[in-house]
Structure formats: C-alpha cells, structure tokens
C-alpha positions in Angstrom: -10.3 35.9 6.2 -6.6 36.8 5.6 -7.0 40.4 6.6 -5.8 42.1 9.7 -9.4 42.0 11.1 -9.7 38.3 10.8 -9.8 36.2 14.0 -6.3 35.1 15.0 -6.9 31.4 14.1 -8.0 32.4 10.6 -4.9 34.5 9.7 -3.0 32.7 7.0 0.8 32.7 7.3 2.2 35.0 4.6 4.3 32.4 2.7 1.9 29.5 3.1 0.6 27.7 0.0 -2.5 29.6 -1.1 -5.7 27.7 -0.5 -4.0 25.0 1.6 -6.4 22.6 3.4 -5.0 23.8 6.8 -6.6 27.2 6.1 -9.8 25.8 4.6 -10.7 22.5 6.3 -8.7 22.0 9.5 -10.6 22.6 12.8 -10.1 26.2 13.9 -8.4 25.3 17.2 -5.9 23.1 15.3 -4.9 25.6 12.7 -2.3 27.5 14.8 -0.5 24.2 15.7 -0.6 23.0 12.1 0.9 26.3 11.0 3.5 26.1 13.7 4.5 22.7 12.3 4.6 24.2 8.8 2.0 21.7 7.5 0.8 24.6 5.3 4.3 24.9 3.9 5.2 21.4 2.9 8.4 22.3 1.1 10.2 22.2 4.4 9.6 18.6 5.1 10.3 17.7 1.5 13.7 19.3 1.7 14.4 17.4 5.0 13.1 14.1 3.5 14.8 14.1 0.2 18.4 13.6 1.4 17.2 10.6 3.5 15.7 9.1 0.3 18.9 9.9 -1.7 21.0 8.1 0.9 18.6 5.1 1.0 18.9 4.9 -2.8 22.7 5.1 -2.7 22.7 2.4 -0.1 20.5 0.2 -2.3 23.0 0.6 -5.2 26.0 -0.2 -3.0 24.4 -3.2 -1.3 22.9 -4.7 -4.5 19.3 -4.3 -3.3 16.6 -4.2 -6.0 15.3 -0.9 -4.7 15.5 1.4 -1.7 14.0 -0.2 1.4 10.3 0.9 1.3 10.0 0.6 5.1 12.9 3.0 5.6 11.4 5.4 3.0 8.1 5.4 4.9 9.8 5.9 8.3 11.8 8.7 6.9 8.7 10.4 5.6 7.0 10.3 9.0 10.2 11.4 10.7 10.7 14.3 8.3 7.3 15.7 8.9 7.5 15.3 12.6 11.0 16.7 13.0 10.4 19.5 10.5 7.5 20.5 12.7 9.5 20.1 15.9 12.4 22.1 14.5 10.1 24.9 13.2 8.3 25.1 16.5 11.6 25.4 18.4 12.9 28.0 15.9 9.7 30.0 16.2 9.8 30.0 20.0 13.4 31.2 19.9 12.7 33.8 17.2 9.3 35.1 18.1 10.5 38.6 18.9 12.6 38.8 15.7 9.7 37.4 13.6 7.5 40.2 14.8 9.8 42.7 13.1 9.8 41.0 9.7 6.9 41.4 7.3 6.9 37.8 6.0 7.1 36.2 9.5 5.0 38.4 11.7 1.9 36.4 10.6 3.3 33.2 12.2 1.3 31.8 15.1 3.6 33.0 17.9 4.2 36.7 16.9 0.7 37.1 15.7 -0.8 35.8 18.9 -2.5 32.7 17.5 -0.7 30.6 20.2 1.3 31.1 23.3 4.9 30.1 23.9 4.0 27.6 26.6 1.5 25.9 24.3 4.1 25.8 21.6 6.6 24.1 23.9 4.1 21.3 24.8 3.5 20.8 21.1 7.2 20.7 20.4 7.7 17.9 22.9 4.8 15.9 21.3 6.4 16.2 17.8 9.8 15.3 19.2 8.4 12.1 20.7 7.0 11.1 17.4 10.4 11.6 15.8 12.0 9.6 18.6 9.5 6.7 18.0 10.5 6.7 14.4 14.3 6.8 15.1 14.0 3.8 17.5 13.0 1.6 14.6 16.5 1.7 13.2 19.8 0.1 14.2 21.8 1.3 17.2 24.3 3.2 15.1 21.5 5.0 13.2 19.9 6.0 16.5 23.1 7.5 17.7 23.7 9.4 14.4 20.1 10.6 14.5 20.4 11.9 18.1 23.6 13.8 17.1 21.5 15.8 14.6 20.0 17.7 17.5 23.2 19.7 18.0 22.9 21.8 14.8 19.1 22.0 15.2 19.5 23.4 18.7 22.0 26.1 17.8 20.7 27.2 14.4 18.1 29.8 15.6 20.8 31.7 17.5 23.3 31.8 14.6 21.2 34.4 12.8 22.3 36.8 15.5 26.1 36.1 15.2 27.1 34.4 11.9 27.2 36.2 8.6 26.1 32.9 6.9 23.8 31.1 9.3 22.6 28.9 6.4 25.8 26.9 6.9 24.5 25.7 10.3 21.1 25.1 8.7 22.8 23.0 6.1 24.4 20.8 8.8 20.9 20.1 10.2 18.9 19.8 7.0 21.5 17.6 5.3 21.6 15.1 8.1 19.3 12.7 6.3 22.1 12.1 3.8 23.8 10.1 6.5 20.7 8.3 7.8 19.7 6.3 4.8 23.2 4.8 4.5 23.8 4.1 8.2 20.3 2.5 8.4 21.4 -0.1 5.9 25.1 -0.6 6.7 25.3 0.4 10.4 28.3 2.6 9.7 29.3 5.7 7.8 31.3 5.4 4.6 32.7 7.7 2.0 29.6 7.8 -0.2 27.4 8.9 2.7 29.9 11.6 3.8 30.3 12.9 0.3 26.5 13.0 -0.1 26.3 14.9 3.2 28.8 17.5 2.1 27.0 18.0 -1.2 23.7 18.3 0.5 25.0 21.0 2.9 26.1 23.0 -0.1 22.7 22.5 -1.7 21.0 23.8 1.4 23.1 26.9 1.6 22.3 27.6 -2.0 18.6 27.2 -1.9 18.2 28.9 1.5 20.1 31.9 0.1 17.4 32.1 -2.6 14.8 31.8 0.1 16.4 34.6 2.1 16.0 37.0 -0.8 12.5 37.6 0.4 13.6 39.2 3.7 16.8 41.2 2.8 15.3 44.6 3.7 13.5 43.5 6.8 16.5 41.4 8.0 18.7 44.5 7.7 16.3 46.6 9.8 15.9 43.8 12.4 19.6 43.0 12.5 19.1 39.4 11.3 22.1 38.0 9.5 21.7 35.9 6.3 23.7 34.6 3.4 21.6 36.8 1.0 22.7 39.9 2.9 26.3 38.7 3.2 26.7 37.8 -0.5 24.9 40.9 -1.7 25.7 41.7 -5.4 27.7 38.5 -5.5 24.7 36.4 -4.6 24.1 34.8 -8.0 27.8 33.7 -8.3 27.8 32.5 -4.7 24.7 30.4 -5.2 26.2 29.0 -8.4 29.3 28.0 -6.5 27.3 26.3 -3.8 25.3 24.4 -6.3 28.5 23.5 -8.2 30.1 22.0 -5.1 26.8 20.2 -4.3 26.7 18.5 -7.7 30.4 17.6 -7.6 30.1 16.0 -4.2 26.9 14.2 -5.0 28.3 12.9 -8.3 31.4 11.6 -6.4 29.1 9.9 -3.8 27.2 8.2 -6.6 30.4 7.0 -8.2 31.8 5.7 -5.0 28.6 3.8 -4.3 28.9 2.1 -7.7 26.2 4.0 -9.6 25.9 3.5 -13.3 24.5 5.7 -16.1 20.9 6.0 -14.6 22.2 7.4 -11.3 24.7 9.7 -13.0 22.0 10.8 -15.4 19.9 11.7 -12.3 22.8 13.8 -11.0 23.1 15.5 -14.4 19.4 16.4 -14.5 19.6 17.6 -10.9 22.6 19.8 -11.9 20.6 21.2 -14.9 17.7 22.1 -12.6 20.0 23.9 -10.2 21.7 25.8 -13.0 18.3 26.9 -14.3 17.5 28.3 -10.8 20.7 30.4 -10.9 19.9 31.8 -14.4 16.3 32.7 -13.5 17.1 34.3 -10.1 16.1 37.9 -9.8 17.4 39.2 -6.5 14.8 42.0 -6.5 11.8 39.6 -6.9 10.9 38.0 -3.6 7.9 36.0 -5.0 10.0 34.7 -7.8 12.7 33.7 -5.3 10.1 31.8 -3.3 9.0 29.9 -6.4 12.6 29.0 -7.2 13.2 27.8 -3.6 10.1 25.6 -3.7 11.2 24.1 -7.0 14.0 22.3 -5.2 11.5 19.6 -4.3 11.3 18.7 -8.0 15.1 18.9 -8.3 15.5 16.5 -5.4 12.9 14.1 -6.7 14.6 14.0 -10.0 17.9 12.9 -8.3 16.1 10.3 -6.2 14.4 8.8 -9.1 17.7 8.5 -11.0 19.4 6.8 -8.1 16.4 4.5 -7.4 16.2 3.6 -11.1 19.9 2.7 -11.0 19.3 0.2 -8.2 16.3 -1.3 -10.0 18.1 -1.6 -13.4 21.3 -2.9 -11.8 19.3 -5.7 -10.1 17.5 -6.6 -13.3 20.5 -6.6 -15.6 23.3 -7.4 -13.2 26.4 -5.2 -12.5 
C-alpha cells in the first residue's frame, strides 16, 4: 500500500519508521493527522523532550533532590509530543509547496493530498491547546519562558529561504527545553541552564546537518537552504565542531550545577557517541545519515541517565 496507486490515506511518508502502527493499525481517517503530527516519526519528539529531561536532572543535582521530578518529566513528555506535532503541522503548512519539490517530503500529508491546509490548521490549534494546558501546570516564570519559545518556532520555516544555516534557528527552538526543566524547579534562569541551552543548540545544528544530508540534491533544485549544503565538503569537520561545542557547554553546565563523577561520566559517554557519529558519517549515504540522526535519541538518553544517576547517588551518599 506504499505505492503511487495506493489511496492517499494509505501512503506512508518516505522517512517514517517502517511498519509503524500508524500505517498498520490507526483508523484510516486518522492516519493523515497522525502523520502530520509526526507520530510515525517519533525521533522528533524524543529530540524535543530530551533537553527538558537533561534540565530537570541538572535541577535535581543543584537542588539536592533525590531524583528529577517525575511529574515534571511526565508533563514534558506530553508537552513534547503535542508541541512537536504542532510545530510540524505549522512547518508543513508553510512548506507545502516546497515539500512537493523534494523526493523525501512530497509524500507528506499536505503535498500528497492526504489532507487540506484548512484541516491542518484546525489540527494545529488543537495540538497547541494541549501544549498550553501542559505549560499552565508550571510556575509563572516557566509559563513565560515557555511562551517565548514560540518566536523561533514561528520564524523557522521561513529561514530555509533566506539563511545559509537555518538549523541555527531550529536549534533555538528545539533546545528550549534545556531552559524549562531548570526554571520549573527554581523559577529563574541561572548559568547551568543557559550553558545547557547553548550546548543543546550546537547539538541540534550538528544532528540536523546530518539529517539534511538526505536532501542535498533536491534542496539545491528547489532553492532550499541548509547547513549540509552550506558546509559542503567541510561538513564532517563542521559537525565535529558543533558537537565539540555542545559537549564543552554541557560539561560546563553539569560542573556549575555541582555534578559529580556519574554526571560527568554521562557527558563523556554522550561525547563518545557523538564522536562515533562523525566518524561513521558518509555524506553520500542518505539512509545511513538518517540512521545516525535517529541515534541521537540514544545519545540523549545516555546523558540523561548519567545526570539522573548523579542526583540519586548524591542523595544516597551525601555531597
């Protein structure tokens, strides 16, 4: 049912997870909306969620809590799924004409005719309301910080037309969770949160450059700008530099928050994973680039577990 002759609602998006339940089990009428929200591509909400969890773990270390607040972790999970869906829907509405010119994206619900722009707009509002309901569970400062994240989200789709490295704006949006976990605990922004945010921005630029390897040729034809096109033959070195900056800033954030050896070990293992991505990257292999991009979920979980373990052990053994 993935062929060009399949009914629109049965056309799987090109870079979706093969055999995902959305394509097999979801009601046919719901499939275009689930695809629009990227439910069949869960890596997006993982990458939005993980900085929130890192920030929560850092706040637990700094505050002396036994572990990251589980209520906050759960709220961030729901919020990440909802806001990833809302952001993707907004992005696809803005980019539907460009997406129709790129092989990987022309199978998305809007350019492929699975759904209309007006329907997508209504769905966007519904997802945003879920995100707002989650945000209102936090303190007033966290609510204001969360609302401010809408600025980079709103402008990102248009940066692909004017900026040589639009991934920088994507980084501002996708890294926002690095601020949220901290401010949800302390009600203010301090150096560890700001350092974590800076490191996460660099991480996003690095991994999304890997992701953009898939579309270099089509992006050039369609006039879409990307960091992969901009860096060209220097891509591996540029990604390595982004990842190096990321690790340095995150290590500084952990140190400023008072992390001990478990947290710093988590940072070191995270760094090793990122370094492995750079070494394995083949800029001529789009599928391989997609696998490396998706592996950033594992890198992020390694870092979170290291930071969370630091809080647990610190509570058990004392500072």
